[in-house]
C-alpha positions as CSV (number, residue, x, y, z in Angstrom):
1,M,-12.9,85.4,49.7
2,T,-10.1,84.2,47.6
3,G,-9.1,87.7,46.4
4,E,-9.0,88.8,50.1
5,N,-6.7,85.8,51.1
6,T,-4.4,86.5,48.1
7,K,-4.2,90.3,49.2
8,K,-3.5,89.3,52.9
9,S,-0.8,86.8,51.8
10,R,0.9,89.6,49.4
11,L,0.9,92.0,52.4
12,R,2.5,89.5,54.7
13,F,5.6,89.6,52.7
14,L,5.9,93.3,52.3
15,P,8.1,93.8,55.3
16,Y,10.5,91.2,54.1
17,V,10.8,93.1,50.7
18,I,11.2,96.5,52.3
19,F,13.8,94.9,54.7
20,A,15.7,93.4,51.8
21,A,15.7,96.3,49.5
22,L,17.0,98.5,52.5
23,A,20.0,96.0,53.2
24,I,20.9,96.2,49.4
25,W,20.8,99.8,49.6
26,V,23.2,99.9,52.7
27,A,25.6,97.3,51.2
28,A,25.6,99.4,48.0
29,E,26.5,102.6,49.8
30,S,29.2,101.0,51.8
31,F,30.7,99.6,48.9
32,L,30.7,102.8,47.1
33,I,32.2,104.7,50.2
34,N,34.9,102.1,50.7
35,H,36.0,102.1,47.2
36,A,36.0,105.9,46.5
37,P,39.5,107.1,45.4
38,D,41.6,108.6,47.9
39,P,41.7,112.5,47.5
40,G,44.7,114.0,45.9
41,A,47.3,113.1,43.5
42,E,50.2,110.5,43.5
43,S,52.9,112.9,42.9
44,R,53.5,116.7,42.7
45,T,53.7,116.5,38.9
46,A,50.5,114.6,38.8
47,L,48.9,117.3,41.1
48,Q,50.1,119.9,38.8
49,D,48.8,118.1,35.6
50,Q,45.4,117.4,37.2
51,V,44.8,121.1,38.4
52,L,45.7,122.4,34.8
53,K,43.5,119.8,33.2
54,A,40.5,120.4,35.5
55,A,40.9,124.3,35.1
56,R,41.0,124.0,31.1
57,S,38.1,121.4,31.0
58,K,36.2,123.1,33.8
59,D,35.9,119.9,35.6
60,S,34.8,120.7,39.2
61,D,34.5,117.3,40.3
62,S,38.2,116.4,39.4
63,L,39.5,119.7,41.0
64,N,37.4,118.9,44.2
65,Q,39.1,115.6,44.3
66,L,42.5,117.3,44.8
67,F,41.5,118.6,48.4
68,P,41.3,116.6,51.6
69,K,38.0,114.9,52.2
70,D,35.7,117.5,54.0
71,G,38.4,120.0,53.3
72,V,36.2,122.1,51.1
73,S,32.5,122.3,50.3
74,D,31.0,120.3,47.4
75,D,30.6,123.5,45.5
76,Y,34.0,125.0,46.1
77,A,35.7,123.8,42.8
78,K,32.5,124.7,40.7
79,D,32.4,128.2,42.3
80,Y,36.1,128.7,41.7
81,L,35.9,127.5,38.2
82,D,33.0,129.7,37.4
83,R,34.7,132.7,38.8
84,L,37.8,131.7,36.7
85,D,35.6,131.4,33.6
86,E,34.1,134.9,34.0
87,A,37.6,136.3,33.7
88,G,37.9,134.6,30.1
89,P,41.2,132.8,31.1
90,R,43.9,132.3,28.5
91,D,47.4,130.9,28.7
92,L,46.8,129.0,31.9
93,A,49.8,127.6,33.5
94,V,50.4,125.6,36.8
95,S,53.6,125.6,38.8
96,I,54.9,124.5,42.2
97,R,56.9,127.2,43.9
98,G,58.3,127.5,47.3
99,H,57.7,130.7,49.0
100,G,58.6,131.6,52.4
101,G,59.4,128.0,53.3
102,I,55.8,127.0,52.1
103,E,55.2,125.1,49.0
104,F,52.3,126.6,46.7
105,L,50.7,125.4,43.6
106,T,49.9,128.5,41.5
107,L,47.5,128.6,38.6
108,T,48.4,131.6,36.4
109,G,47.3,133.3,33.2
110,K,45.8,136.3,31.7
111,S,42.2,137.5,31.6
112,A,40.3,138.5,28.5
113,A,40.8,142.1,29.7
114,G,44.7,141.2,29.7
115,D,45.0,141.3,33.6
116,A,47.0,138.7,35.5
117,I,45.3,135.8,36.9
118,C,47.0,134.0,39.9
119,T,45.6,131.6,42.5
120,A,48.0,130.0,45.1
121,W,47.1,126.9,46.9
122,Q,49.5,125.6,49.7
123,I,50.2,122.0,49.0
124,D,50.8,119.1,51.4
125,S,51.4,115.5,51.3
126,D,49.2,112.9,53.2
127,D,49.9,109.2,53.0
128,G,51.7,109.5,49.7
129,H,49.0,111.7,48.2
130,W,49.6,115.4,47.3
131,L,46.6,117.6,48.2
132,L,45.7,121.5,47.7
133,D,44.7,123.4,50.8
134,A,41.9,125.8,50.1
135,T,42.5,127.8,53.3
136,P,43.9,131.3,52.2
137,S,47.5,131.9,53.5
138,V,48.1,134.6,55.9
139,K,51.6,134.6,54.6
140,R,52.8,136.2,51.4
141,T,52.1,134.0,48.4
142,P,53.8,133.7,45.1
143,C,50.8,135.5,43.6
144,G,51.6,138.6,45.9
145,G,49.4,139.1,49.1
146,G,47.9,136.5,51.2
147,R,45.3,135.2,48.8
């Protein structure tokens, strides 16, 4: 009988343990969400530096942080950097250029085959943070067509 009473007393506390674990998990998630860094960069120069660093180091998480929250899928930067890597890039450079009344951040370089590499993202400022826009431009970009 003693073993049965001990088992019942343990089971009596199980809902409290589950509730406490759930409350701790919710609190931890809330803390992480509220303390996540704002997307983007603090200046246009920082945006350029961060894009170039992410491209050279193939750091998709850092590149994704330069787009608005929910502005791109979680795999956007990874897929872009994988495609860039397939080209065997060299001499990568980043610049900000005005073109047709719009500012673009361009990533340029050469492929292993010697072809030009150029990607242009429109840039914008939101609450003092500079962000990239992954939506392709319908207007002509510094790379040529509306890419």
